[in-house]
C-alpha positions in Angstrom: -117.2 45.8 -152.9 -114.2 46.1 -155.2 -114.8 45.5 -158.9 -113.5 42.2 -160.1 -110.9 42.3 -162.8 -111.2 39.1 -164.9 -108.2 40.1 -166.9 -106.1 40.3 -163.8 -107.5 37.0 -162.5 -106.5 35.4 -165.8 -103.1 37.0 -165.9 -102.4 35.9 -162.3 -103.5 32.3 -162.8 -101.7 31.8 -166.1 -98.5 33.7 -165.4 -98.0 35.9 -162.3 -99.1 33.2 -159.8 -98.7 30.1 -161.9 -99.2 27.0 -159.8 -96.1 25.2 -161.1 -93.7 28.0 -161.8 -94.4 30.4 -158.9 -96.4 28.6 -156.2 -94.4 25.4 -156.8 -97.4 23.3 -155.9 -98.5 19.9 -157.4 -94.9 19.1 -158.3 -95.2 15.4 -157.5 -97.5 14.6 -160.4 -95.9 17.3 -162.5 -92.5 15.6 -162.3 -93.8 12.0 -162.3 -96.1 11.8 -165.3 -94.5 14.2 -167.8 -92.3 11.7 -169.6 -94.4 12.5 -172.7 -96.8 15.2 -173.9 -100.0 13.1 -173.9 -99.5 12.1 -170.3 -99.1 15.7 -169.2 -102.1 16.8 -171.3 -104.3 14.0 -169.7 -103.4 14.9 -166.2 -103.7 18.6 -166.9 -107.2 18.3 -168.3 -108.3 16.2 -165.3 -106.9 18.9 -163.0 -108.8 21.6 -164.9 -112.0 19.7 -164.6 -111.5 19.2 -160.8 -110.6 22.9 -160.3 -113.7 24.1 -162.3 -116.1 21.8 -160.4 -114.7 22.5 -157.0 -114.4 26.3 -157.5 -117.9 26.6 -158.9 -119.6 24.5 -156.2 -117.6 26.1 -153.4 -118.5 29.6 -154.7 -122.2 28.6 -155.0 -122.5 27.5 -151.4 -120.1 30.0 -149.8 -122.9 31.8 -148.0 -124.5 28.7 -146.6 -121.4 26.9 -145.1 -120.4 27.9 -141.6 -116.7 28.9 -141.1 -116.1 26.1 -138.6 -116.8 23.3 -141.1 -115.8 24.9 -144.4 -112.5 23.0 -144.9 -114.1 19.5 -144.4 -116.9 20.5 -146.7 -114.4 21.8 -149.3 -112.4 18.6 -149.1 -115.6 16.5 -149.6 -116.5 18.5 -152.7 -112.9 18.1 -154.1 -112.8 14.4 -153.3 -116.2 13.9 -155.0 -115.1 15.8 -158.1 -111.9 13.7 -158.3 -113.8 10.5 -157.9 -116.2 11.5 -160.7 -113.2 12.4 -163.0 -111.4 9.2 -162.2 -114.4 7.0 -163.0 -115.0 8.9 -166.3 -111.3 8.5 -167.3 -111.5 4.8 -166.4 -114.5 4.4 -168.7 -113.5 6.5 -171.7 -109.7 6.7 -171.5 -108.8 3.4 -169.9 -105.3 3.2 -171.4 -104.4 6.6 -170.2 -106.1 6.0 -166.9 -103.8 3.0 -166.3 -100.7 5.0 -167.2 -101.5 7.9 -164.9 -102.5 5.5 -162.2 -102.3 6.8 -158.6 -101.7 10.4 -159.7 -105.4 10.8 -160.7 -106.8 10.2 -157.2 -103.8 12.1 -155.8 -105.3 15.3 -157.3 -107.3 15.4 -154.1 -104.1 16.2 -152.2 -103.0 19.0 -154.7 -102.6 22.0 -152.4 -103.4 24.4 -155.2 -107.0 23.1 -155.5 -107.9 23.4 -151.8 -106.0 26.7 -151.8 -108.1 28.1 -154.6 -111.3 26.9 -153.0 -110.4 28.4 -149.6 -108.5 31.5 -150.8 -110.6 32.6 -153.7 -113.8 30.6 -154.5 -115.1 30.9 -151.0 -114.9 34.7 -151.2 -116.0 35.5 -154.7 -119.0 35.0 -157.0 -119.3 32.0 -159.3 -118.2 33.8 -162.5 -115.0 35.0 -160.9 -114.4 31.5 -159.4 -114.9 29.9 -162.8 -112.4 32.2 -164.5 -109.9 31.7 -161.7 -110.2 27.9 -162.0 -109.8 28.0 -165.8 -106.8 30.3 -165.5 -105.0 28.3 -162.8 -105.8 25.0 -164.5 -104.7 26.1 -168.0 -101.6 27.6 -166.6 -100.7 24.3 -164.8 -101.6 22.3 -167.9 -99.4 24.4 -170.2 -96.4 23.6 -168.0 -97.3 19.9 -167.9 -97.6 19.8 -171.7 -94.4 21.9 -172.2 -92.3 19.8 -169.8 -93.8 16.5 -171.2 -93.0 17.6 -174.8 -89.5 18.6 -173.9 -88.7 15.3 -172.2 -90.4 13.3 -174.9 -88.3 15.0 -177.7 -85.0 14.7 -175.8 -85.7 11.2 -174.4 -87.3 9.5 -177.3 -87.0 11.7 -180.4 -90.8 11.7 -180.9 -93.8 14.0 -180.2 -97.4 13.0 -179.5 -96.6 9.4 -178.9 -99.5 7.4 -177.5 -101.9 10.1 -178.8 -104.4 7.3 -179.5 -104.9 6.9 -175.7 -106.7 10.2 -175.6 -108.0 10.8 -179.2 -108.8 7.2 -180.3 -107.3 4.7 -182.7 -107.4 7.2 -185.6 -104.8 9.3 -183.8 -102.1 6.7 -184.1 -100.9 8.6 -187.1 -100.4 11.8 -185.1 -97.1 10.5 -183.7 -94.2 12.5 -185.1 -90.7 11.1 -185.3 -88.5 14.1 -185.1 -85.1 12.3 -185.1 -84.7 9.1 -187.1 -82.8 6.2 -185.6 -82.6 8.1 -182.3 -81.2 6.0 -179.5 -82.7 8.2 -176.8 -81.4 10.3 -174.0 -82.3 8.4 -170.8 -81.7 11.2 -168.4 -84.6 13.2 -170.0 -87.2 10.6 -169.2 -85.9 9.9 -165.7 -86.9 11.9 -162.6 -83.7 14.0 -162.6 -84.6 15.1 -166.2 -87.9 16.3 -164.9 -86.2 18.5 -162.3 -83.8 19.9 -164.8 -86.5 20.6 -167.3 -88.7 22.3 -164.8 -85.8 24.4 -163.6 -85.0 25.6 -167.1 -88.7 26.6 -167.6 -88.7 28.5 -164.3 -85.4 30.2 -165.3 -86.9 31.2 -168.6 -90.0 32.7 -166.9 -87.8 34.7 -164.5 -85.7 36.1 -167.3 -88.9 37.2 -169.2 -90.2 38.8 -166.0 -86.9 40.7 -165.4 -86.9 42.0 -168.9 -90.5 43.2 -168.6 -89.7 44.8 -165.3 -86.7 46.6 -166.8 -88.8 47.9 -169.8 -91.5 49.1 -167.4 -88.8 51.0 -165.4 -87.4 52.5 -168.6 -90.8 53.7 -169.6 -91.4 55.3 -166.2 -88.1 57.0 -166.4 -88.8 58.4 -169.9 -92.2 59.6 -168.7 -90.6 61.3 -165.7 -88.0 63.0 -167.9 -90.7 64.2 -170.3 -92.7 65.6 -167.5 -89.6 67.4 -166.1 -88.8 68.9 -169.5 -92.3 70.2 -169.9 -92.2 71.8 -166.4 -88.9 73.5 -167.4 -90.3 74.7 -170.6 -93.3 76.3 -168.8 -90.9 78.2 -166.5 
């Protein structure tokens, strides 16, 4: 059995195979709720919790579930996890629960979750499944938070508005007004603004990847030249 590289799992989940930037899955909630940072963070944490629960449970029972019924079983596990998270948010974060609304139960339909359960957790031990769930979930949450923060700053001129919905009444003072007397940029908080913002983030990732690839090629070329020079010197 091939050795599991937790570093590679983490890198793939967070960057190389990011759910939002590479796989382009879960875009409906990503674009719908990220009109501010707190909404994105709330949905991201809920998604991480569902991924962790489903991946760990699927990995734990992978040797006991017949191939013919594995998908219905996985969907039942995911739906149960989403229901538990939804009830917990309704009880402890009711205001945020009302804002996120239908997008919490719709986590069940997020293709990335069933994809990780079927494609990874069902084939790997619990420890690897847990790392994969955390990497994928955190990678997705970072994009939710980044896009939500961008849209909130451009659309309202604030950051961490409605922080009390997640952190309690004492967090009302966390709201930062970055631009005084700002009239707002309506496009940023409308759906087209979400598409534009996500496109800019994807473009930035692609630029970084291209630069890293170019540097890697340059290093390989330098290594090849040095090897060739050594070979000539030995002759």
